[in-house]
C-alpha positions in Angstrom: 21.4 37.8 -8.4 19.1 35.4 -7.0 20.7 32.9 -4.9 19.2 29.8 -7.0 20.2 31.1 -10.0 23.9 32.2 -8.1 24.2 28.5 -7.4 23.5 27.3 -10.9 26.1 29.4 -12.5 28.5 28.2 -9.9 27.8 25.1 -10.3 28.1 25.2 -14.0 31.6 26.4 -13.6 32.7 23.9 -11.2 31.3 21.3 -13.5 33.2 23.1 -16.2 36.2 23.7 -14.1 36.3 19.5 -13.4 35.2 18.4 -16.7 39.0 21.0 -17.6 40.9 18.9 -14.8 39.4 15.2 -16.0 40.6 16.5 -19.7 44.1 16.6 -18.4 44.3 14.2 -16.0 43.0 12.2 -19.4 45.4 13.4 -21.8 48.4 12.4 -18.5 47.1 8.6 -18.5 46.7 8.5 -22.3 50.9 10.1 -22.9 51.3 7.0 -20.0 49.9 4.6 -22.2 51.4 5.4 -25.1 54.9 5.7 -23.3 54.4 2.5 -22.1 53.4 1.3 -25.3 56.3 2.3 -26.8 58.8 0.0 -23.9 56.5 -3.0 -24.2 55.4 -2.9 -28.1 53.7 -6.5 -27.6 51.9 -5.4 -24.1 48.1 -6.5 -24.6 45.7 -5.7 -21.4 42.3 -4.9 -20.2 41.2 -1.2 -18.5 42.0 -3.0 -14.3 45.1 -4.2 -16.0 45.8 -1.0 -17.9 45.6 1.0 -14.9 47.1 -1.1 -12.2 50.4 -2.4 -14.4 51.0 0.1 -17.1 50.0 3.3 -15.3 52.8 5.0 -12.6 52.3 4.7 -9.2 51.7 8.5 -9.1 48.6 8.2 -11.2 47.7 4.3 -9.8 44.2 6.1 -8.3 43.2 7.3 -12.0 39.8 5.8 -12.7 38.6 3.2 -14.8 36.6 6.2 -16.4 39.4 8.5 -17.1 41.4 5.1 -18.6 38.4 4.1 -20.6 38.2 7.6 -22.0 42.4 7.6 -22.7 41.7 4.4 -24.3 39.3 5.9 -26.6 41.0 8.9 -27.3 44.1 6.7 -28.6 41.8 4.3 -30.5 40.3 6.8 -32.6 44.1 8.4 -33.2 44.7 5.0 -34.3 47.6 4.1 -31.5 45.5 1.4 -30.2 43.4 -1.0 -31.3 41.6 -3.6 -28.9 39.4 -7.2 -29.3 36.6 -8.9 -27.0 37.7 -12.0 -25.5 35.2 -14.8 -25.1 34.7 -14.2 -21.7 33.7 -10.3 -23.0 36.9 -8.9 -21.1 38.5 -6.3 -23.5 41.8 -6.1 -24.3 43.8 -3.2 -25.5 46.8 -3.1 -27.8 49.4 -1.3 -30.2 48.1 -1.3 -33.6 50.6 -2.4 -36.1 51.8 0.1 -38.1 52.3 -1.9 -41.7 49.0 -1.8 -43.5 46.9 -0.2 -41.1 44.9 -2.8 -40.6 44.4 -3.6 -37.0 46.7 -6.9 -35.8 45.8 -9.6 -34.6 46.0 -9.9 -30.9 46.3 -13.5 -29.3 
């Protein structure tokens, strides 16, 4: 196999492994966020606040991108909702269980 093709195939395999590792990390982060809102159902915070305060120290080094992907998944699943503040910052919080409507965040 020519070197260029081998490098391309190896690069694809490495990217695939990295994506699988990232997917596992994102699922783990989503689980920790769910755990946190289970304990603190009135909590609301930004991505950076969630990284800093909601996640255990063992995954404190989680990238903003992984946390954002976890939040997107939880929003899609109906677990979380979000609200844009006047300054443009986004707050994430537990979605109310009532009539399926998003709850008003403070």
